[in-house]
N, C-alpha and C positions, 0 to 999 in steps of 0.2 A: 186219702194221701193226694189224690191228685185237686181234690176242691181245697188243701189245704195251699198246695202249690200257688193256684188261681189266687186264693187270699191273701197270700205273702207278696205277690207278682204285683196285685193292684195295691196294695199299698207302700209298695216300693216305686210305682208309676210305672210297671213293665207292661207289654202287651201280654193280654191271657190267652193268645195261642202263638203259634212258631212261624205264621206267616207275618204277624205285626215286628218281629225282630229285625226285618229287615227294611221296616218304613223309615230308619233315620238315615240309611245311604241312598234311600232310593230318591231321585230327584222330583221335586213337585211338578205337577202338571201345568201351565200356563193358565189361569183363567183369563178370559176372553170375554167381553160385556159384547152386547146387543149390537152395538155400532160396529164393534171390530168384526163380529161376525158378519154382520150385514154389507159390511165393505169389503170382506174376502172374495178373492177371485178363486172360483172350482176351474181344476185344471182334470182334464182326464187323464186316463191311465193308459200308455201308448200299447199295452198290450193286447186292447179289446178291439173288438170288430162290433158293427150294427149291421143288423138285416133290417129290412123289411118285413113284416109277417104276411103271408098270405091269406090269412083268415079275417083280419081288421083292417082297413085302409090305415087308420090312421096310429095305429098299433106300432110297437118297435121290439122287438129280438136283439139283447146286448149279450154278447157271445163272449167268454172270455176264454182263452188257449195260455195254460202255463205249460210249460217244456220242460221236463224233466231234468235236474241238476246233476252235476256229475259226481254228488257225494256218494259214498259206497251203499247207503241206505236205499239210494233212490232207484236203483236195482228191481225195487219191488213195487215200485209204483209204475202205473201205465205211461209211455214215452209223454204224452200228450193230456192234459187233464182240460177237459172243455166243459163250462157252465153256461146256460143259457137260462137269462134271466127276461121274462116277457114284460112290456110294460103296456100301461094301457095311453090313450088318449093324452092325457094329462102330463104324467111321468114323461112319455113320450117328448113331448113339447120343452118339459124341463130340462131334458137330458141333449135334445138339439142344439140349446141354447148355452151351451158349457163349450165355451169354446176358447179358454185361456185368456179372454180380453174382458166379459163381462162380468161385473160384481154380481153377489148373491142379490143384490138391493135390484139392479137393472133385470135380472131375470125375474125377480118379483112384479116390478112394473111389467114386465112384457106379460107375464102371467094375467094380471090384472084386467090389462087392457083386452086380450085373446077370451078368458072366460068370463068375463063380468060379474068378477066376485068381489065382496068387500078386500079393501086392503090388508086388516088385521087377519083376515081367515087365508088370503092367499099367503102373505108371511109365514104364518107356523104351516100351511100344506108344503110350500117351497124350502122353507129352513129343514124340517122334518125330513122328508125327502131328499135333500140334498147331504144331511147329515146320515142316513141310511147306506147312501150311496159312498159316503166317504168310510162308514166304518166297514164296507164289503169291498174295500179299496179299489173302487173301480173309478175313483178320483180324488184327486190330493186338495186342500184347501189352502191357497197364499194367503197369509193374513200381513196386512201393509201395517 
């Protein structure tokens, strides 16, 4: 029975599963090219704090503190959720350069000068790290 529904849906050009039904109402995510992503300006989230680690002189610990909201289901959550993210020397270098004024390209150039790596390697590492920070909502990217 289900396979008949899937086959008839495919013939009509409809999605095979229920999650695809909403696709026509969802806004498509804007596609950005390489030049736009390198010209983007990363901005730190104001809710995070940074601490120097005691064990490594070059490392950095990012501490995020999220306070509980006033919604009724929030009473089951702890009053403050704290997450600690430890960065190595390279991650700390990039994170400390995120000031809301430098572009990803400028941070990448500083990375090349400081760590003496080739430009392509620095571009890949910096872009991937900044993408992960954005996914964790530690930073936002301003695209011009």
